[in-house]
C-alpha positions in Angstrom: 112.2 -155.0 19.8 112.5 -151.2 19.6 111.9 -149.1 22.7 109.1 -146.6 22.6 108.4 -143.4 24.5 105.9 -140.8 23.4 102.6 -138.9 23.8 98.9 -139.8 23.7 95.9 -137.5 23.8 92.9 -138.2 26.1 89.7 -136.3 26.8 89.1 -134.9 30.3 86.5 -136.8 32.3 85.3 -135.6 35.7 84.9 -137.6 38.9 87.2 -140.3 40.3 87.5 -144.1 40.2 85.1 -145.7 42.7 86.8 -147.3 45.7 85.7 -150.8 44.8 87.2 -150.4 41.3 90.4 -148.8 42.4 91.0 -151.6 45.0 90.7 -154.1 42.2 93.0 -152.1 40.0 95.7 -152.0 42.7 95.5 -155.8 43.1 95.6 -156.5 39.4 98.3 -153.9 38.7 100.5 -155.5 41.3 99.9 -159.0 40.1 100.6 -158.2 36.4 103.7 -156.3 37.3 105.1 -159.1 39.4 104.5 -161.5 36.5 106.3 -159.2 34.1 109.2 -158.8 36.4 109.4 -162.5 37.1 109.3 -163.5 33.4 111.2 -160.6 31.8 112.9 -158.5 34.6 112.5 -154.9 35.8 114.1 -153.4 32.7 111.3 -154.9 30.5 108.7 -153.5 32.9 110.2 -150.0 32.2 110.1 -150.8 28.5 106.4 -151.7 28.7 105.3 -148.8 30.9 107.1 -146.3 28.6 105.3 -147.7 25.6 102.1 -145.6 25.1 100.3 -148.5 23.4 101.1 -151.1 26.1 100.3 -148.6 28.9 96.9 -147.9 27.3 96.2 -151.6 27.0 97.4 -152.2 30.5 94.9 -149.5 31.8 92.1 -151.1 29.9 92.9 -154.5 31.3 92.8 -153.0 34.8 89.2 -152.0 34.0 89.5 -148.2 33.8 87.8 -146.1 31.2 89.7 -146.7 28.0 89.9 -143.2 26.7 89.7 -141.0 29.8 92.4 -138.6 31.0 92.0 -140.4 34.3 93.5 -143.5 32.8 97.0 -142.0 33.4 96.6 -140.8 36.9 94.6 -143.8 38.2 96.8 -146.4 36.6 100.0 -144.7 38.0 98.3 -144.3 41.3 97.4 -148.0 41.5 101.0 -148.9 40.6 102.4 -146.6 43.3 100.3 -148.4 46.0 100.9 -151.9 44.5 104.7 -151.8 44.2 107.1 -151.8 47.1 110.7 -150.9 46.3 112.0 -153.4 48.8 109.9 -156.3 47.3 109.7 -155.6 43.5 112.8 -153.5 43.2 110.9 -150.6 41.6 110.1 -147.2 43.0 107.0 -145.3 41.8 107.6 -141.7 42.8 105.5 -138.6 42.2 101.8 -138.4 41.1 99.2 -135.7 40.4 99.4 -132.1 41.5 101.2 -131.6 44.8 102.3 -135.3 44.8 104.4 -134.6 41.7 106.5 -132.1 43.6 107.5 -134.7 46.1 109.3 -136.8 43.4 112.9 -135.5 44.2 112.4 -136.3 47.9 111.1 -139.8 47.2 114.0 -140.5 44.8 116.4 -139.4 47.5 114.8 -141.5 50.2 114.9 -144.7 48.1 118.6 -144.6 48.4 118.1 -146.4 51.7 116.9 -149.5 49.8 118.6 -149.3 46.5 122.4 -149.5 46.1 122.8 -146.1 44.4 125.4 -143.5 45.2 124.5 -139.9 46.1 125.9 -138.8 42.8 123.6 -141.3 41.0 120.6 -140.2 43.0 121.3 -136.5 42.1 121.5 -137.5 38.4 118.1 -139.3 38.7 116.5 -136.3 40.4 117.9 -134.2 37.5 116.4 -136.6 35.0 113.0 -136.2 36.7 113.2 -132.4 36.7 114.6 -132.0 33.1 112.0 -134.3 31.6 109.2 -132.2 33.1 110.9 -129.0 32.1 111.3 -130.1 28.5 107.7 -131.3 28.0 106.3 -128.2 29.7 108.7 -125.5 28.3 110.7 -126.7 25.3 107.7 -128.5 23.7 105.1 -125.8 23.7 102.1 -127.7 22.4 99.4 -126.1 24.6 99.5 -128.7 27.4 100.4 -127.7 30.9 101.8 -130.5 33.0 99.9 -131.5 36.1 101.0 -135.1 36.6 104.5 -136.5 36.8 105.5 -140.1 37.8 109.0 -141.4 37.9 109.6 -145.2 37.7 113.1 -146.2 39.0 114.7 -149.7 39.3 117.3 -150.6 41.9 119.9 -150.7 39.0 119.3 -147.0 38.3 117.2 -147.3 35.1 114.1 -145.1 34.9 111.0 -144.2 33.0 108.7 -141.2 33.2 105.0 -141.0 32.6 103.6 -137.5 32.8 100.5 -135.7 31.6 99.5 -132.2 30.6 96.1 -130.5 30.2 94.9 -128.1 27.4 92.5 -125.8 29.2 90.8 -124.7 26.0 90.1 -128.1 24.4 89.9 -130.0 27.8 92.1 -132.7 26.4 95.0 -134.3 28.2 98.3 -135.4 26.5 100.5 -138.0 28.0 104.3 -138.1 27.6 106.5 -141.2 28.0 110.2 -141.3 28.6 112.6 -144.3 28.9 116.2 -143.8 30.1 117.7 -146.4 27.7 116.4 -144.5 24.7 117.5 -141.0 25.8 121.0 -140.1 24.5 120.4 -136.4 24.7 117.6 -134.7 26.5 117.3 -132.0 23.8 117.7 -134.2 20.7 114.3 -135.7 20.0 114.1 -137.7 23.3 110.7 -139.1 22.5 111.3 -142.1 20.1 107.6 -142.8 19.5 105.1 -140.0 20.1 101.5 -141.4 20.1 98.3 -139.3 19.8 95.2 -138.7 17.7 95.2 -134.9 17.9 97.7 -133.0 15.8 98.3 -129.4 16.9 98.6 -126.9 14.0 101.5 -125.0 15.4 103.7 -126.1 18.3 107.2 -124.9 19.2 109.5 -127.9 19.5 112.9 -126.9 20.7 113.9 -130.6 21.0 113.6 -131.2 17.2 116.8 -131.7 15.2 115.7 -128.7 13.1 115.8 -126.5 16.2 119.5 -127.2 16.9 120.6 -123.9 15.3 117.9 -122.0 17.2 119.1 -123.6 20.4 122.7 -122.5 19.8 121.6 -119.0 18.9 119.4 -118.7 21.9 122.4 -119.6 24.1 124.6 -117.1 22.3 122.0 -114.3 22.8 122.3 -114.9 26.6 126.1 -115.2 26.6 126.3 -112.0 24.7 124.3 -110.1 27.3 120.5 -110.0 27.0 120.4 -106.2 27.1 121.1 -106.3 23.4 117.7 -108.0 22.7 115.6 -105.8 25.0 114.7 -103.5 22.1 112.7 -106.3 20.5 110.3 -106.4 23.4 110.0 -102.9 24.6 106.7 -101.2 23.9 107.1 -98.0 21.8 105.7 -94.8 23.4 102.2 -93.8 22.2 102.2 -91.1 19.5 100.5 -87.9 20.7 97.2 -87.1 19.1 98.4 -83.7 17.7 101.4 -85.3 15.9 100.8 -86.3 12.3 101.3 -89.9 11.2 101.2 -91.9 8.0 97.6 -92.8 8.9 96.6 -89.1 8.3 97.9 -89.2 4.7 97.0 -92.8 3.8 93.9 -94.0 5.7 94.2 -97.5 4.3 97.7 -98.0 5.5 97.8 -99.2 9.2 101.1 -100.0 10.7 101.6 -101.6 14.1 103.2 -99.4 16.7 105.0 -102.4 18.2 106.4 -105.3 16.3 104.7 -108.4 17.7 107.7 -110.6 18.3 105.8 -112.0 21.3 102.2 -112.2 22.2 103.1 -110.2 25.3 106.2 -108.2 26.2 108.8 -109.5 28.7 108.5 -107.7 32.0 111.5 -106.2 33.8 111.3 -109.1 36.2 111.5 -111.6 33.4 114.5 -109.7 31.9 116.1 -110.1 35.3 116.0 -113.9 34.8 117.8 -113.5 31.5 120.4 -111.2 33.1 121.0 -113.8 35.9 121.5 -116.4 33.2 124.1 -114.2 31.5 125.9 -113.8 34.8 126.1 -117.6 35.2 127.3 -118.1 31.6 125.7 -121.5 30.9 127.8 -123.9 28.9 125.0 -125.4 26.9 121.4 -124.9 25.9 120.4 -127.7 28.3 122.1 -125.9 31.1 120.4 -122.7 30.1 116.9 -124.1 30.1 117.6 -125.9 33.4 118.1 -122.6 35.2 115.5 -121.4 37.6 113.0 -119.1 36.1 113.7 -120.1 32.5 110.1 -121.0 31.6 108.1 -121.3 28.4 107.8 -117.5 27.8 111.5 -116.8 27.9 112.5 -119.9 25.9 110.0 -118.9 23.3 111.3 -115.3 23.2 114.9 -116.4 22.6 113.7 -118.8 19.9 111.7 -116.1 18.1 114.6 -113.7 18.2 116.9 -116.4 16.8 114.6 -116.6 13.9 113.9 -112.9 13.5 117.4 -111.6 13.7 119.6 -114.5 12.6 117.3 -116.6 10.5 117.8 -119.7 12.7 114.2 -120.9 12.6 113.1 -123.4 15.3 110.7 -126.3 14.5 107.0 -125.3 14.7 105.7 -128.8 13.9 103.9 -130.8 16.5 106.3 -133.6 17.5 103.6 -136.2 17.0 104.7 -139.2 14.9 102.2 -141.9 15.4 98.4 -142.2 15.8 97.0 -143.4 19.0 96.7 -147.0 17.8 99.5 -149.3 16.5 99.1 -147.9 13.0 96.5 -147.8 10.2 95.3 -150.6 8.0 95.8 -148.2 5.0 99.3 -147.4 6.0 98.6 -144.0 7.5 100.2 -142.5 9.5 102.4 -145.6 9.2 101.9 -149.3 8.5 101.1 -151.6 11.4 104.2 -153.3 12.7 102.7 -156.7 13.4 105.7 -158.0 15.2 105.7 -155.2 17.7 101.9 -155.2 17.9 101.7 -158.9 18.6 104.6 -158.7 21.1 102.9 -156.0 23.1 99.7 -158.0 23.4 101.4 -161.3 24.0 103.5 -159.8 26.8 100.4 -158.5 28.6 98.5 -161.7 28.0 101.3 -163.9 29.3 101.6 -161.8 32.4 97.9 -162.1 33.0 98.0 -165.8 32.7 100.9 -166.1 35.1 99.6 -163.5 37.6 98.6 -164.7 41.0 95.0 -163.8 40.7 91.7 -165.6 41.4 90.4 -167.4 38.3 87.5 -165.0 37.9 89.6 -161.9 38.0 92.1 -163.4 35.6 89.4 -164.4 33.2 87.7 -161.0 33.2 91.1 -159.2 32.7 92.0 -161.4 29.7 88.5 -160.9 28.3 88.9 -157.1 28.4 92.2 -157.6 26.6 90.6 -159.7 23.9 87.8 -157.2 23.5 90.4 -154.4 23.1 92.3 -156.2 20.3 89.4 -157.9 18.5 88.5 -155.0 16.2 92.1 -155.0 14.8 91.9 -158.6 13.9 88.9 -158.3 11.6 
């Protein structure tokens, strides 16, 4: 059974889950999770929650809108209420908006219940921060993160479910991480990226093809960023009385400023690069972890790496799989029946074992059957 982490795209729907529905979702989420933990253990729960397909099926079983962006926030919110670190051995930290910024504090506080050292807790807080930084800054696909949830077991294993919003298309994209499948935060950490929408051009600094651009970006900082300022300074306007090539060849129009970036880096943004130079980061990961190293500066360094040194980063959207388990025609990849059946069976077994009233269990299993029925035809 391979571990999956990845991305899914969901449309924005307004409103919020009604109280009667959310209360049922909390109850059902807790019961199913307890059954998964009892039968398979907390590690398998992380495997399941970091699998975009299982997560989506789980949300449908809970009764929420199957394709809404609220699937992510509502399901994670229900799990946060349903799970108690002292009882199930799983912490659900973070959430939507302001709640996401409380993740480090919640991880630190769980040290009172989990046998984790201060060093380990610091590492876990770093994992939370770097996963958000990478999906928001190193993968520039047009989605701004607004939701971040960190799942942590008492043994120190973790998973992340976070979501970003594209303001122009009003679609949301969900990102899944699993600690067991992350060997390097900047070396294709998403094993299975799942979505229906494919962006035409996305900067992906986590791609293997971006490795040289990563190293050149680091060298540009270590060599003092003052050397790259010329690529972003606006050239002074030519006075009207001064002759230019336009006067002699009206059809020839040359830009006054080479568009390396959509907008120039401000003096304040260059100060961030200068501070990075003073700190002399030892790796690209350390560089992008520095305060102030956001999408614009990461993009600027990547563009210069390509323009000056020919170290081109990847501009392919890091999407690998469609939203479903695969296509009957083999596109974008053949259905892995073993993985598909295991995902469904795990959820069905958990429902049958969950401590629920007969009616609630029947309705949940019925929703699961309705979900998978079209794929069995």
